[in-house]
Backbone as CSV, one residue per row, in Angstrom:
resi,resn,N_x,N_y,N_z,CA_x,CA_y,CA_z,C_x,C_y,C_z
1,UNK,97.541,115.518,98.297,98.170,114.283,98.440,97.368,113.268,99.290
2,UNK,97.647,111.994,99.144,97.139,110.874,99.788,98.150,110.106,100.439
3,UNK,98.036,109.771,101.789,99.042,108.780,102.389,98.356,107.631,102.446
4,UNK,98.883,106.548,102.182,98.371,105.029,102.268,99.314,104.392,103.136
5,UNK,98.640,103.624,104.165,99.477,102.836,104.980,98.812,101.348,105.252
6,UNK,99.572,100.361,104.624,99.003,98.957,104.797,99.560,98.327,106.124
7,UNK,98.757,97.372,106.501,99.167,96.646,107.756,98.342,95.210,107.627
8,UNK,98.748,94.378,108.364,98.223,92.965,108.478,99.031,91.846,107.930
9,UNK,100.051,92.276,107.202,100.805,91.144,106.682,101.527,90.362,107.787
10,UNK,102.139,89.227,107.370,102.869,88.432,108.164,103.104,86.946,107.646
11,UNK,103.558,86.012,108.499,103.839,84.733,108.035,102.618,83.768,108.405
12,UNK,102.345,83.087,107.424,101.014,82.209,107.667,101.386,80.824,106.970
13,UNK,100.865,79.890,107.381,100.906,78.450,106.744,99.734,78.428,105.666
14,UNK,100.299,77.699,104.705,99.525,77.405,103.464,98.058,77.009,104.005
15,UNK,96.999,77.375,103.432,95.730,77.294,103.650,95.019,78.155,104.743
16,UNK,95.911,79.028,105.415,95.542,80.094,106.378,94.960,81.209,105.733
17,UNK,94.811,82.309,106.577,93.979,83.446,106.274,94.834,84.775,106.829
18,UNK,94.746,85.823,106.047,95.083,87.025,106.593,94.249,88.024,106.000
19,UNK,94.092,89.196,106.776,93.447,90.414,106.264,94.352,91.604,106.397
20,UNK,94.406,92.096,105.168,95.361,93.300,104.921,94.319,94.625,105.240
21,UNK,94.945,95.616,105.684,94.079,96.923,105.758,94.979,97.919,105.193
22,UNK,94.251,98.780,104.570,94.927,100.102,103.974,94.218,101.272,104.463
23,UNK,94.989,102.042,105.319,94.470,103.170,105.901,94.825,104.419,105.084
24,UNK,93.872,105.267,104.744,94.178,106.514,103.940,94.140,107.845,104.776
25,UNK,94.655,108.722,104.318,94.667,110.050,105.010,94.949,110.953,103.821
26,UNK,94.456,112.313,104.123,94.990,113.409,103.149,93.952,113.940,102.160
27,UNK,93.033,112.875,101.864,92.020,113.338,100.830,90.604,112.532,101.231
28,UNK,89.610,113.081,100.817,88.348,112.367,101.016,88.355,110.948,100.439
29,UNK,88.230,109.844,101.189,88.681,108.577,100.959,87.456,108.013,99.832
30,UNK,86.280,108.450,100.156,85.294,108.053,99.239,85.282,108.553,97.789
31,UNK,86.334,109.483,97.501,86.557,109.991,96.118,87.502,109.172,95.387
32,UNK,88.097,108.228,96.082,89.214,107.507,95.557,88.928,105.957,95.143
33,UNK,89.299,105.589,93.974,89.131,104.137,93.718,90.426,103.521,94.189
34,UNK,90.472,102.362,94.658,91.306,101.594,95.504,91.818,100.327,94.853
35,UNK,92.944,99.918,94.624,93.413,98.653,94.367,94.495,97.922,95.191
36,UNK,94.496,96.808,95.069,95.643,95.933,95.821,96.547,95.436,94.666
37,UNK,97.756,95.472,94.916,98.676,94.869,93.926,99.671,94.131,94.640
38,UNK,100.521,93.203,94.117,101.490,92.595,94.783,102.728,92.313,93.908
39,UNK,103.946,92.165,94.668,105.220,91.969,93.857,106.125,90.857,94.564
40,UNK,106.415,89.693,93.895,107.245,88.891,94.422,108.652,89.051,93.890
41,UNK,109.626,88.486,94.640,111.040,88.816,94.122,111.217,88.367,92.855
42,UNK,111.867,89.269,92.138,112.319,89.108,90.654,111.062,89.101,89.555
43,UNK,109.961,89.475,90.160,108.739,89.632,89.167,108.021,91.141,89.157
44,UNK,107.374,91.213,88.316,106.884,92.589,88.079,105.566,92.603,89.007
45,UNK,105.221,93.920,89.379,104.122,94.069,90.260,102.896,93.674,89.498
46,UNK,101.931,92.992,90.056,100.795,92.715,89.404,99.509,92.923,90.100
47,UNK,98.283,93.053,89.433,97.110,93.374,89.910,96.655,92.230,90.791
48,UNK,96.011,92.556,91.899,95.343,91.453,92.822,93.764,91.722,92.653
49,UNK,93.462,92.902,93.136,91.873,93.161,93.307,91.895,94.800,93.364
50,UNK,90.455,95.132,92.995,90.384,96.626,92.876,88.776,96.811,93.274
51,UNK,88.449,98.079,93.810,87.175,98.264,94.237,86.768,99.667,93.828
52,UNK,85.471,99.916,93.536,84.978,101.306,93.088,84.894,102.009,94.287
53,UNK,84.612,103.474,93.941,84.522,104.387,95.290,83.363,104.145,96.188
54,UNK,82.271,103.562,95.751,81.231,103.210,96.576,81.304,101.745,97.173
55,UNK,82.098,100.942,96.526,82.392,99.577,96.979,81.339,98.837,96.190
56,UNK,80.710,99.335,95.231,79.493,98.626,94.506,80.081,97.637,93.486
57,UNK,81.357,97.755,93.097,81.942,96.945,91.966,83.212,96.575,92.467
58,UNK,83.690,95.407,92.171,85.082,94.939,92.463,85.680,93.917,91.341
59,UNK,86.887,93.814,91.357,87.501,92.924,90.373,88.626,92.327,91.004
60,UNK,88.929,91.237,90.486,89.989,90.189,91.096,90.883,89.535,89.806
61,UNK,92.054,89.461,90.176,92.783,88.516,89.199,92.514,87.080,89.212
62,UNK,92.577,86.442,88.150,92.085,85.018,88.177,92.636,84.157,89.177
63,UNK,94.039,84.500,89.533,94.707,83.730,90.433,94.136,83.801,91.853
64,UNK,93.365,84.878,92.249,92.800,84.972,93.573,91.422,84.935,93.698
65,UNK,90.837,84.893,92.513,89.254,84.870,92.510,88.618,83.643,93.259
66,UNK,87.775,84.010,94.161,87.156,82.949,95.093,87.786,82.833,96.263
67,UNK,89.067,83.268,96.479,89.772,83.283,97.686,89.925,84.576,98.361
68,UNK,90.129,85.613,97.710,90.375,87.055,98.179,89.020,87.822,98.039
69,UNK,88.950,88.671,99.167,87.750,89.565,98.987,88.137,90.922,99.454
70,UNK,87.987,91.958,98.535,88.215,93.367,98.717,86.929,94.019,99.175
71,UNK,87.277,95.047,100.133,86.151,95.661,100.701,86.534,97.005,101.261
72,UNK,85.713,97.984,101.657,86.212,99.296,101.939,85.193,99.761,103.037
73,UNK,85.519,100.764,103.843,84.768,101.183,104.791,85.009,102.837,104.650
74,UNK,84.334,103.548,103.963,84.581,104.932,103.780,84.477,105.729,104.959
75,UNK,83.618,105.261,105.875,83.460,106.190,107.204,84.859,105.909,107.974
76,UNK,85.663,104.923,107.782,86.780,104.620,108.474,88.076,104.989,107.689
77,UNK,87.818,105.407,106.450,89.012,105.692,105.498,89.873,104.488,105.357
78,UNK,89.376,103.394,105.210,90.055,102.097,105.075,89.681,101.198,104.173
79,UNK,90.454,100.465,103.443,90.162,99.515,102.557,90.868,98.118,102.961
80,UNK,90.203,97.047,102.676,90.588,95.715,103.300,90.749,94.712,102.141
81,UNK,91.684,93.630,102.275,91.734,92.666,101.521,91.807,91.262,102.378
82,UNK,90.678,90.568,102.315,90.692,89.410,103.065,91.163,88.261,102.140
83,UNK,92.241,87.528,102.627,92.789,86.559,101.940,92.745,85.183,102.573
84,UNK,91.951,84.292,102.058,91.698,82.858,102.383,92.442,81.909,101.654
85,UNK,92.589,80.690,102.100,93.070,79.467,101.443,94.503,80.120,100.684
86,UNK,95.229,80.657,101.593,96.434,81.097,101.100,97.417,80.051,100.589
87,UNK,98.182,80.317,99.517,99.004,79.276,98.812,100.457,79.996,98.801
88,UNK,101.368,79.093,98.685,102.843,79.654,98.667,103.029,80.628,97.583
89,UNK,102.317,80.447,96.477,102.377,81.350,95.242,102.045,82.823,95.688
90,UNK,101.183,82.943,96.724,100.856,84.275,97.183,101.762,85.070,97.931
91,UNK,102.923,84.421,98.212,104.040,85.222,98.868,104.601,86.437,98.103
92,UNK,104.393,87.573,98.705,104.783,88.788,97.925,104.689,89.895,98.917
93,UNK,105.081,90.947,98.542,104.916,92.302,99.077,103.520,92.778,98.539
94,UNK,102.725,93.246,99.266,101.370,93.731,98.976,101.355,95.122,99.211
95,UNK,100.727,95.747,98.068,100.690,97.341,97.955,99.191,97.632,97.891
96,UNK,98.860,98.577,98.487,97.616,99.275,98.353,97.878,100.460,97.544
97,UNK,97.014,100.838,96.636,96.917,102.030,95.709,95.703,102.713,95.556
98,UNK,95.699,104.207,95.321,94.591,104.869,95.242,94.606,105.718,94.042
99,UNK,93.499,105.946,93.394,93.576,106.554,92.190,92.347,107.821,92.000
100,UNK,92.931,108.925,91.631,92.055,110.124,91.437,91.414,110.193,90.095
101,UNK,91.672,109.188,89.235,91.192,109.335,87.953,89.588,109.368,87.808
102,UNK,89.067,110.270,87.050,87.655,110.451,86.920,87.070,109.159,86.254
103,UNK,85.793,109.047,86.457,85.086,107.845,85.884,84.573,106.878,86.910
104,UNK,84.044,105.723,86.402,83.578,104.692,87.192,84.215,103.356,86.762
105,UNK,83.868,102.272,87.639,84.517,101.070,87.528,85.681,100.951,88.181
106,UNK,86.262,99.774,88.508,87.448,99.396,89.075,88.741,99.574,88.078
107,UNK,89.874,99.649,88.684,91.061,99.878,87.816,92.204,98.834,88.116
108,UNK,92.692,98.266,87.035,93.475,97.134,87.300,94.984,97.330,86.741
109,UNK,95.210,98.519,86.347,96.610,98.789,85.843,97.307,99.684,86.856
110,UNK,98.715,99.480,87.127,99.387,100.231,87.917,99.509,101.677,87.509
111,UNK,99.374,101.898,86.192,99.536,103.162,85.664,98.376,104.103,85.985
112,UNK,97.362,103.541,86.246,95.955,104.189,86.690,95.879,104.788,88.217
113,UNK,97.060,104.435,88.855,97.008,104.763,90.250,98.057,105.931,90.568
114,UNK,97.603,106.818,91.416,98.360,108.062,91.658,99.309,107.823,92.906
115,UNK,98.617,107.291,93.857,99.274,106.959,95.167,99.441,105.509,95.522
116,UNK,100.542,105.347,96.262,100.988,104.012,96.693,101.407,104.028,98.128
117,UNK,101.071,102.861,98.763,101.570,102.611,100.061,102.920,102.112,100.144
118,UNK,103.657,101.766,101.269,104.837,101.398,101.451,104.910,99.842,101.119
119,UNK,103.859,99.155,101.300,103.830,97.784,101.038,103.958,96.866,102.465
120,UNK,103.326,95.753,102.438,103.422,94.749,103.642,103.799,93.357,103.168
121,UNK,104.572,92.815,103.794,105.102,91.538,103.358,104.098,90.473,103.770
122,UNK,103.632,89.661,102.858,102.941,88.283,103.013,103.634,87.021,102.629
123,UNK,103.934,86.230,103.790,104.785,85.051,103.468,103.949,83.847,103.840
124,UNK,103.807,82.946,102.691,102.994,81.706,103.010,103.882,80.545,102.957
125,UNK,103.983,79.878,104.070,104.982,78.548,104.181,104.182,77.468,103.767
126,UNK,104.856,76.590,102.991,104.160,75.240,102.624,104.521,74.069,103.461
């Protein structure tokens, strides 16, 4: 079992920044591929960003490319999502997810993830 706990969400003005954290426990963190997803009211959960086990490869949704940066610190069992130049369209609940699937590369589908955090609310005011 893997437990994931997100933190760092909140209310920010458009153009501002937030850093989300995802703390993992229960399994060797470096064995897990990690992703961030978000879900706005009335919409499906969507991919935001993902990172490989070593952190050597990352992927981003087109909507956040150039503004968001994913990273991880395997020694601290924590993944991060740095969000800059936030827009009102970024308002959503953000979820951290972890995958035990074998293989390399980052994962962008919700079905590829085994474990999910409870989510953290990000609200961007315009």
